[in-house]
C-alpha positions, 0 to 999 in steps of 0.5 A, a space after each residue: 875310424 871309431 874310437 872308444 873314449 871315457 866321458 869322465 862320468 863314473 867309467 862311462 865309455 862311448 864308440 864315436 867316429 873320428 869326424 863326429 864325437 861328442 861335443 859340450 852341448 851334449 853334456 850340458 843338455 845332460 846336466 839341464 835335464 837333471 837339474 844341476 843348472 838350475 831348471 826344474 829336472 827330471 826326477 830320478 826313475 823317469 823313464 826318458 826318450 832322447 831324440 837323435 841319440 848318436 852315440 847315446 852319450 846324453 843318454 848314458 850321462 842321463 842315467 849316471 845322474 839319474 839312478 834308476 831312469 830308464 832311457 831310450 834312445 832314438 836316431 835315423 843312422 843304423 851305424 850311430 844306433 849299433 855303435 851305442 848298443 855296443 857302447 851300451 852293452 860294454 857299460 852294462 846299462 842294457 837293463 836300463 837303456 835301448 836304442 832304437 833305429 828310426 827317424 823321429 818323425 815316424 816314431 808315432 807309426 812304429 810303435 804305438 805303445 810309446 805313446 805318451 809313455 814318458 816322463 821327459 823327452 830330450 834332444 841335441 837336434 841337428 842344428 841347421 837347416 838343409 840347403 839343397 845346393 850346399 857341399 853335401 846336402 846331395 849325399 849326405 854322410 853321417 856328420 851332415 846329417 848328424 849337422 842338418 835336418 836332412 829328413 826331420 826339421 824341428 817341427 817334427 822334433 817338437 811334434 814327436 816329443 808331445 807324442 811321447 810325452 804324458 800331460 806335464 812332462 817335459 822336453 829338454 832341448 839344446 840348440 842354437 839362439 839363431 833358431 829361436 823363432 823356429 823353436 819357440 813356434 815349433 814347441 807351442 804348434 805341438 802344443 809343448 810351451 816353453 818354460 825356462 832358458 838358459 843361454 851359454 856362452 863362450 866366456 864372460 862378456 861373449 854373446 850366446 852360442 847355445 841355448 837349453 830349453 824345457 817346455 812342458 806339454 799342456 803348460 799355460 804360458 810364462 817364460 823363465 830366463 836362468 843365468 847364463 852359463 860361460 864355458 871358458 874362462 878368459 884366458 882358456 879352459 873351463 869354468 869351474 862350473 863347467 868342470 861341476 858338471 863334467 865333475 872334475 
């Protein structure tokens, strides 16, 4: 069942399903890529690709935060792309945002004209490896596909990001700390050097459960750690930092 939700960003709405709504990680990625959390952000007016776009929420928020940006969202699930396109029209953003239905690893073959055509790539990819014998793996539904590497693994996301980026362009990523070895190895194998990393903790004093990373295509080695972001106050509710990111 579908629902339409107001993101709180200047009335921008998304169409999503009851089982696959966006979370704080998507909003953090948009804030990270726009430079709000301390990272080197994307310049206004840039051309951006969003790999694994889902409902399109990251594309919509980025367009809001970076006026004039052009965003192309990519997702393997036709139903998700169709909802994102309808939401784009509902928000009046069709001139600035478009969506492509494609497996991430097939992008280079699908449209060679996109090669090296983007200033930045952002991604909130599937976090979990696919385990053949786990529930849902043999016949993955939309929720399973959004959360697991069913057709493309992180290495494929990194390779596609590198193929889309101009030299010196940035790849912004939100992922899980337990995949850091895969992330760094995958980026370097694709020619993207990790440059900034920012841990996200559920609340102060807790271990990080989310990590934000920016890599730069063709850059030299040197990784900078940014201050951690705490999502919740000790007694519950969002921290002032998260409320600022949500523009509340």
